[in-house]
PALONU-205872 format. One line per field, with one value per residue (C-alpha): residue number from 1; y, z, x; residue in three letters. Coordinates in Angstrom, 2 decimals. Each point is the difference from the previous one (the first is absolute). Example, Ala and Ser with C-alpha at 12.3 -4.5 7.8 and 13.67 -1.06 7.14 Angstrom:
seq	1;2
v	-4.50;3.44
w	7.80;-0.66
u	12.30;1.37
type	Ala;Ser
This chain:
seq	1;2;3;4;5;6;7;8;9;10;11;12;13;14;15;16;17;18;19;20;21;22;23;24;25;26;27;28;29;30;31;32;33;34;35;36;37;38;39;40;41;42;43;44;45;46;47;48;49;50;51;52;53;54;55;56;57;58;59;60;61;62;63;64;65;66;67;68;69;70;71;72;73;74;75;76;77
v	27.84;-3.28;-1.84;2.66;-0.17;-3.79;0.19;2.57;-2.25;-2.99;2.11;1.28;-3.57;-0.73;2.94;-0.17;2.62;0.46;1.90;2.32;2.23;3.74;1.70;3.08;3.11;-2.21;0.91;-2.54;0.90;-0.62;-3.49;-0.75;1.16;-1.98;-3.24;0.30;0.49;-2.96;-2.36;1.32;0.00;2.37;2.48;1.12;3.67;3.18;2.24;2.02;0.70;-3.66;-1.11;2.34;-1.31;-3.61;0.62;1.73;-3.31;-2.07;-1.54;-0.69;1.97;-0.93;2.88;0.78;1.83;1.55;-1.36;-3.50;-1.18;-1.15;0.93;-1.20;2.03;-1.20;-3.65;-1.85;-1.21
w	80.45;1.60;-1.51;1.25;3.50;-0.01;-1.07;2.71;2.65;-1.16;0.18;3.46;1.26;-0.81;2.12;3.69;2.71;2.11;3.26;0.47;2.90;-0.46;1.89;2.16;-2.20;-3.11;-2.71;-2.12;-2.94;2.17;0.78;-3.69;-0.94;2.85;-0.76;-3.77;0.56;2.42;-2.17;-3.33;-1.44;-2.44;1.28;-1.79;0.62;-1.80;2.75;-1.73;3.16;1.05;-3.52;0.09;3.42;-1.15;-3.24;1.94;1.79;-3.20;0.82;-3.10;-0.09;-1.74;-0.75;-2.01;-3.26;-2.20;2.25;-1.46;-0.28;2.63;-0.43;1.95;0.41;1.45;-0.87;-1.40;-3.60
u	-72.39;-1.08;2.97;2.42;-1.47;0.27;3.63;0.74;-1.54;2.05;3.15;-0.90;-0.48;3.65;1.19;0.72;-0.17;3.10;0.30;2.95;0.90;-0.06;2.79;-0.42;-0.38;0.12;-2.53;-1.85;2.23;3.06;-1.31;-0.63;3.52;1.61;-1.84;0.51;3.73;0.20;-2.03;1.33;-3.53;-1.70;-2.59;-3.17;-0.82;-0.99;1.37;2.75;1.99;-0.06;0.96;3.01;1.12;-0.31;1.88;2.81;0.67;-0.42;-3.39;-2.12;-3.27;-3.26;-2.36;-3.11;0.55;-2.69;-2.79;0.18;3.59;2.43;3.62;3.00;3.14;3.23;-0.27;2.96;-0.47
type	Unk;Unk;Unk;Unk;Unk;Unk;Unk;Unk;Unk;Unk;Unk;Unk;Unk;Unk;Unk;Unk;Unk;Unk;Unk;Unk;Unk;Unk;Unk;Unk;Unk;Unk;Unk;Unk;Unk;Unk;Unk;Unk;Unk;Unk;Unk;Unk;Unk;Unk;Unk;Unk;Unk;Unk;Unk;Unk;Unk;Unk;Unk;Unk;Unk;Unk;Unk;Unk;Unk;Unk;Unk;Unk;Unk;Unk;Unk;Unk;Unk;Unk;Unk;Unk;Unk;Unk;Unk;Unk;Unk;Unk;Unk;Unk;Unk;Unk;Unk;Unk;Unk
């Protein structure tokens, strides 16, 4: 567990936080879909409705499968 936590912290240190504007009457999911489409970047989520929206606009989605495995759908081989 300690090794996994250490690895997670190292990964988190490489990430950056970006600020984006949320439009009037725009939900958080709407913002995620808009930014993912603009930046053409994959999104990690287990929300089924959000996954479906992202896949409909050809954005790759990373999700947790069987509690311990990550799977990515929509990526180009």
